[in-house]
N, C-alpha and C positions, 0 to 999 in steps of 0.2 A: 534358590533362597540362600541367603548368607547365614552362616552359623555364628554363635557368640564368639567363637575363636577368631573367625575372620573379622568380625566387628571389633574385637579387642585389638587386633593388629592394626586395623585402620585407625581406630581411635587413638592408639598409642602414637602412631606416626603423626597424626594431626596435632596431638598435644605437644610432642617434641618440637614440631615446627613453630607452634605458638609460643612455647616456653623459652626456647633458646635465646632470643634477643632480649628477653625481659629480665635482665640481671639487676636486682636492686637490693634486697634485704640482707641483713647480716646472717651469717651461718657459723656453726660450730661443729667440730667433730670430736667430742670428748669420748673417752672410753667409759661407757656407762656401767656402773656397778650396782644399780638398783635392784638387787635380787632378793633381798630379805625385807619383807614388809611387815611392820608392826604398826598398825594404825587403821586405815580404811582402804578398802579395795576400790577399783575404778568405778563400780556402781554404787558406792557408798556403804557397802556391807562392812562391818568391823572385822578386822583380822586380829585374833587374840594371840597372846603369847604362846599358848599351847597348840596353836594351829601352825603346822610346819609348812609354810607357803613361801614360794620363791617367784620372782618375776624376771623374765628375760626380756631385755629391751635394748635399743640402741645398737651398738656394734655386736652385741650378743645375737641379735637377729640377723643383721646383714653379713656377719662373718667377715668384717673388714673388707667387704667387696667380693668375697670368694665362695661363701657357702651357698649351694644350690638347694640341697635337700633339707627338709625339716628334721630328718633323723639326726643329722650332725648338730643341729641347733638344740634339740631336746636333750641330747646325750651330754650336754655341758652341765646338766644339773645332777647333783648326787642323788642316787636313788631312783632317777628317772631314766628310762631307756626306751627303745622302740623295737618292735618286731618287724623285720625288714624283708623286702623284696627289691632287689636292685633296679628292676624295671618299673616298679610302681611309683606313681607320683603321689600317692596318698601316704598318710602317716598313721601308725598304730602305736599309741603310747602305752608303755608298761611302767608301772610304779612299784618299786620294791619287788620286781620279778613277776608281778601279776599284771597281765595286759588284756587287750581286747575289751570285752564287755565288762571287765572288772574295773575299768577306769571310766569315769564319766567324762566324755569328751564333747566340748561345745565350741561353736564359732559365734562369738558375740552373744553367748547365752543360748544359742539354738542347738539342741542336741544333735549329735552326729551318730546315728544308730544303724547305718548301713552295715549289713553282715552278709557273709557268704562263706561257703565251705569249698576249699580248693587245695591243690598241692602247694601249701604255703605255710608260713610260720604264724600268720594272723588270721583271725576269723572275720576280718573286715578292716576297712581303712576309712579315715576321715580325709576329705579332699579340701585343702585350704591352700591358698596362694601365698607363698612366703614373701613374694615381692610386695604385697600389700599389707603385710603385718606391721603393727606398731609394738605389740607386746604379747608374751605368753605367760599366763599365770598358772603355776603348777602347785597343787596341794598334795602333800604326802600324808597318808593316813585318812581316817574317816572324816568326811566333810558333811556336816549336817545340812548346810544350805546348798551344797553342790552335788550330794549323792556320791555314788561310786563305792565299790567294796573296799578298795585300797587307796583311793585318791581321785583327784579330778584335774582336768586341764582345760583352760579356756583360751582360745586364740582371739586376740583383739586386733581389729583393723584400724587403719589410719582414719583420722577425723579432720574436720575443717580446722579445729584449733591446732592440730599438728602442722598444718600448712600455712596458716596465717600467723606469722611469728610476732606481730605487734599486737595481737589480740583483737584487732578491728581492721576491716578492709578486705583485700584479696591477696592471694599468695598461691604458691604451688611448689612442686618438686619434680625433678626428672632424674632418674637413676638409670644408667646404662652400664652394661658389663659385657665383656667378651673374654672367652677363655679357650685354650687349646684342649687337647685330649677329650674331644667330644662336647665340650661345654657350649661352644657356639655363642649365640647372641641371647641376651636376656635384658629386659628393660621394663621400666614402668614410668608412668607420668600421671600426675595428679594436680588438680586445681581446686582451690577452696575459697569460700567467701564467708565473712562474718560481718553482718551489717545489722546493728541493733539487736533485735530479738531473733534474727534469722541466721542459721548456719547451714551451709551447703558444701558438699565435697563430691567430686567425681574423679575416678581413677581408672586406669586401664593398664594392663600388663601383657607381655608376650614373651615366650621363651621357645627355643628350638634347639634341642640337645641331640647329638649323635651318640652312638655307642662309644664307650671309652675303652682304653686298654689298661690292664692291671700292671702291677710292679714287675711282672715277668715279660711285659711287652706283648701279651696276648690280648686280642680283642675279646671283650665280654659281651656275648650276644644278648639281645633283648634288653638293652639299657638305654635305648633312644626314647625321647619323649618330645612331644610338642603340645603346647597349651597356651592358654590366655584367660584373663578375667576382665570383667567390667564390674564396677561398683559405684553405686549412687547412694548417698546417705545425707541426712539433714536433721535439723532440730529447730523448734520454734518456741520461744519463751512467751507463752500465752499470757501469763500474769506473773507477779512476783513469786507466787507459790507453785504455779503449774508450768511444766515444760513437756512438750511432746517431741518424739523423735521417730525416724524411720530409717530402714536399711534395706537395700536390695543388692544381691551379689549373684552374678552369673559366671560360673567357672566351668571350663572345658579342658580336657586333656586327652591325648591319644598315646597309646603305647602298645608294644607287642609282647607276647609271651609264648613259651613252648614247653611242652612236657616231654622230657627225654629220659630214657632208661638204658642202662647197660645190662645185657643179658648174661654176661660172663666176665670174670676178672680179666682185665687188660683189653677188653673189647670196647671200641669207641661207642658212646651212647647213641641210641637210635631215637629220632624224633617221632613220637607217637601222635602228637597233636600240636598245632601251632595256630595262633589267633592274633588278629589285630583288634584292639579294644578301643572303645570310645566311652569316656566317663564325663558326666555332667553333674554339677551340684549347684542347685538354685536355692537361695536363702532369701526370705522376706520376713521382716519383723516391724512391728509398730508398738512403740512403748511410750511410757510417761514417767515423770517424777513429780511428786506433789509433796511440798514441805511447808508446814505452818509453824514449826517450832520444835521443842524437844520431844513432844509426844507423837507427832505425826510426820513421818519422813517416808512416804510411800514410793515404791518403784514397781512397775509392771510391764510385762511384755507379752504380746500376742504374736505368734510366729508360725512360719511354715518352712519346711526344708525338704527338698526332694533330691535324692541321689539316684542316678540311673547309670547302669553299667551294661554295655552292649558288646557282644562278640560279633563284630561286623564282617570279618572276612578271615580266610584261612582254611584249615581243614581239621576235622575231628567231630566227635559226637555232639559237642557243645556249640557248634556253629549256629549262629542266629539266636543264641541265648540272650535274654534280657532280664536283668535283676534290678528291681526298683524298690526303694524304701521311701515312703512319704510320711513325714512327721508333722503333726499339727499340735499346738500346745499353748498354754497360758501359764504364767507365773506371776505372783504378786507377793511382795514382802514389805514389812514396815520396820523401821529402826526407831526406837524411842529411848529416851534417857530420863531418869528420875532420881532424886535424892532420897535416900532412906537413912536418916540419921547421919552417922559418920560414913556411911557407905554410899556409893553411887552405882545405880543399876543401869546397864545398857542392854536392852532386850531387842532381839531380832526375831520376828515371827512372820511366817508366810505359808503359802501353799503352791503346789504345782500340779497341773493336770496335762496329760499329753497322750497321743495315740500314734503308734507306728502302723502303717498299712503296707503290706507286701504286695508287689505286683510284678508282672513280666511273664516270660515264657521260658521253657527249658531249652528249646532248640528251634531250628528253622521250620520244623513241622508244626510248631505251636504247642507242643506237649507241655502239660502242667505238672508232670511228675518227673523227678530226677533228683540230683544231689541237693539242689537248693530250692527250698519251698518258695513259691511265688503267690501263695494264697495264705492269708492269716492276718491277725491283728494283735497288737499288744497295747493294752490300756494301762496307764500308770497314774496314780494319784498319791500325793504326799503332803503332809503338813510337818512343819519343823519349828523349833524354838531354841534359840541360843540366849542364855541369860548370864551376863557377866557382872559380878559384884566386885568393885574396887574400893580399897581403903588404904591410902598411902601406898606402900610398896606391895600390898597384897592384891592378888587377882584370883577370883574363883569363878569358873564357868561351869554352869549346869545346862544341859540341853538334851534334846531328843529329836529323832526323825521317825515318823510313822509313815509307812509306805504300804500301798495296796496295788497288786498286779493282777491283771486278767489276760490270759492268752487264749485265742480261739481261732479255729479254722473250720472250713466246710469241705468235705470230700464227698462228691456225689450228693446224696440227700442226707448224709449224716453230719451232725454238728458235734465238734469236739471243743471242750473248754476246760481250762484249769485256772485256779485262783490261788494267790499267795498274799500274805500280809506279814508285816514285821514291825516291831518296836525296837529302835536302836538308840540307846542312851550314850552320853559322853560326858565326862567330867575332866576338867583341867584345873590345875593349881599352879600359880606362879608367884614368885617373890623377887622383887628387885633389891639385891644386896646393896647396890649403889647405882650411880648413873651408867655404869659400864656393864655389870653382870646381872642377868635375870634368869635364874634357873626355873625350870617348869617340869611338870609331869602331866601326862594325859592318859586316861583309860577310856576305851571305847569298844563299841560293838557295831558291826555293819552287816548288811544283808544284800545279796544279789539274787534276784529271781532268774530262772532260766529264760533264755531268749526264745523267740519263735523259731529261729534257725536251729537251735539245739533241740527244741521239743518236737518240731515237725519235720526233722531232717528227712529228706527223700521226697517230700511234697505230696505223697500219697497217703493212704490209710495208715495212721501212726501205729496200728497193731500188726502190720505186715511189712515186708521189705520189698522195695522195688529198686532195680539197678544196684542192689547191694547196700542200700542205705535204709535205716530203720528209725522211725520216730520213737519217742519215749515220753508218754504222758505221765510217767511216775517220777520224773525228775523233781528233786527237792532243791530249794534255794540253798546257795552257798551262804555260810554264816561265818564271819570272822570276829575274833576277839583279840584285842591286843593292847599294848601300852607303849609309851614313849617317854624317855627321860632325856632332858636336854638343857642347854643354856644358850640364851641369846646374848650376844656381845656387841656393844656399840661404843665407840670411843673416838673423839676428835682430838687433834693436836698431840699425836703420839711422838713423832719426831720433828714435825714442823707445825707451824700455826695453821697451815692450810690443809693438812692431811686428815684422813678419816678412815676408820676401820669398821666394817660390819662383818659379823661372823655368827655362825650357829654350828654347834656340835651336838649330836644326839645319838642315842641308842634306841632301837625299836625292836619289838618282838611281837609277832603276829601269827596266830593259828587260824587255819581255815578248815572248817568241816563241810562235808558234802561236796567236796571239790569236784567240778565237772570236767571230764575229759572225753575224747572220742577214742573208742577202742573196738576191736573186733568182738562180736558177740560169741557166746558159748556155742560151739558147733560150727563156727565160721559162717553163719548165715549172712552176715553183712556188718557194716560199720554203724555204731550207735553212740550217742552221747550218754554217759552214765555218771552217777555219783560214786566216787571211789570210797572205800572204807577207811583208808588212812587219813589222819589229820596232817594237812600240809602246813609246815612251819617255815617262816622266813624271819630272819633277824639279822641285825648288823649295826655298824657304826656309819654315820654320815657326817662329813665336814664341809661346810660352805663358808668361804672367806673372800672378802673383797677389800683391797686397800687402794686408796687413790690420793694423789697429791698433784700439784701443778707439774712436777717433774717425772713422776713415776706412778705406774699402776700395776696391780697384781690381782689375779683372780685364781682361786684354787678350789676345785671340787674333787672330793675323795669319798669313796664308798667302799667299805669292807663288809661283805655279807655272807651269810650261810642260808641255804634253803634249796630243797630239791624234791623231786618225786620221779618215780619211774627210771631212776638212773641218770637223770639229767638235772643240771642246776637251774634254778629259777633266775639267778643273776650270776655274773662273773664274781669270783671271790674278791677281786680288787679292780677298781677303775679309778683313774686319775685324769683330770683335765686341768692344765695350768697354763695361764696366759700372763706373760710379762711384757710391759710396754714402757718405752721412754718417750717423753714429750720434750721437743726442742723448738728453738726459734719462737719463743713465747707461746708455745702450744700449737703453732701452725703445723709442725711436723711430728708425726707419731710413727715410731718404728717398734715392732714387737715380734714375738714368737709364741706359738701355742704348741704344747706337748700333750698328746693323748696316749695313755697307756691302758691296756685292757688285758687282764689275765686269761680271758677266754675260757675254753673248756667245753664239755658237752652240754648243750642247752636243751632244756625240756620244752619242746614246742608242740604244735597242735596235734599231730598225728603220730609222731615218732620221736625218739631221742636223737638229737643232732650229733653229728660226728665230733670227736674230740679234737679240737683245733688248738694250735699253739697260741701263746701269748703274742701280742704285737704292740708296737708303738708307732705313732706317726708324728712328724714335726712339720709345722707350717711356719712360714715367715711372712710378714705383711708390713705395709707402710701406707700412710695417707698424708696428704699435703694440701693445705688450704691455699690454693693459688690466689684466690681473692676472697673477700668476705662473703661472697655468694657462690663460690665455685670451688670444689675440692676434687682431687683425683686420688685413686687408690690402686694398689697393686698387691698381689699375693701369689706365693707359691705354696701349694698344699702337697703333703706327702713328699717333703723335700728329699728324703733318702730313697724314694721309689720302693717303699716297703710292699712286699707281697703278702696280703692278709685277706681274711674273710671276716667281716664284722660279726659281732656277737648276735645270736638269734636271727641269723639271716639265712636266706636260701644259699645254695652252693656257689653263688656268684661272688667272686673276689672283688675287693674294693678298687677304686681308681688308683692308678699309679701317679707319678709326679705330674702335677697340672699347674698351669700358670694362668693368672687372671689379670685383667686391667679394667678399670671402670672409673666412673665419675659421677658426681652429684651436682646438680644445679638447683639453687633456690631462687625464687623470684617473688 
């Protein structure tokens, strides 16, 4: 029987052969700066001045042909980072130093709630194919419609309208890339059709990466990956008011990991366990939009997502382990607009219901007790309302999110259940001084209920310990309260008639009570997730700036932050990402460089305080050239100076040394 990975590779090869001769439509390779959105999001939800949202798209996603991991993509955004494992294909987004379950992570609106406990910096990963991405939407701070204690992130995939460039007919795209230092081959191909009311798109991707070497020339073990995806999506305009859409994604990846320990200073580490892993992530959704005017603009989605993680070979007590999270859910919301005297009201109201079901087994013998619970359910329900009143330069947003959570499991004949509910308000005020400057202030509260992974750690009776892991039915929800002050800046024609500047600078301050961490219980009976007594505080400045003209582009992301617990920082004190690019030959040639600086330091991670690492910087250079109006090539050298570094909040694996890439894109 062929796997989705094999089918993806075969489909990719077939699409490449089909697409290569079909060179027709116009192509462009601009340096996209659409990171700050004040208006409406992709699904029609308003984005208000006080909602700190950014969008990564275009070259920010493709990395000018060179970025392989989503970690590098997300880390371009101030205040956003990732909890890393160099061998992992998944991504665990952290916002303002708080990650894992504290960030609402979705793929096309489908929640990614897969969780596990391991020797790692993250409590779970979301598995999304960067080769099929069209955009990443990141919201910092409380999001009433998106949930999350400290923010949300949504990964959007390519659509038929991305592929059919004239708006009607057929079209497609092929991207191929090859790199040294373990990068190997990666590619994707997609075809799309827009004919009257019907939209269809099919895409396939494949990647095969070997282990890389670091800046010292040493091979970094367990960094090879192999994977691929298949995607089918479409939409149909049933009537002028009603449109239905569907999405199906099958994602697979293979990787290896090992647990090593040194038993004495200077002694080489000993491998205590080593495994080969297979991960699949299958997503299905059926949605609709229904719009009849100002009062009724409905959107809804019925979805299913299943992530399965298998320890397929190797040695150690976890051999044969299967961890699975199946999520079923429904969300509906409506956006309406009404005039109230001199004020205009835009109101977004909706609800969400979903269930996570845990499944799997702990090892090859089929045991159900061990470090990761494989039985249990999490039920969530929420209603939300965002109401924005505008009058000339004034904008006032009042909103709330009410959430209800139930967690349950059965051990033997005994049934365990805990429930939580919360009411979280938000207030934003904004004033447009002129067409350029719009100051704003936001005050909010948000809540995160404990996950089944935290509550039922160990998988056995939550009142006793098994294998050194103890559940905790007494866990309380984390509660955050914070505020943000900032200014949005938009200006056209600064130095030239064709240039544009978008920027945001803001200060945030957030306190989190009942913060949940894993620690050894009193008397050393085992490991348990607990609420700590101290209030965890994170605060800082964030700057996001993009400038673009026909001749020159610049992107700057800077964050300066304070926040710690247990002796480790929640974020680096300073991070900077800057990209400068020049455009030549009437825009056909783009040449540029990217500088990344990280002050690093001891990171507060899942089970222990990370080591105190030194600051580091990396420099990339890149170029792209439009050979023809439907064909472009690109090249890149990353970590040009061969810096030896270990990324922030990562395992002990150092990052890749100097690496070179070359690739191309065909539009047809």
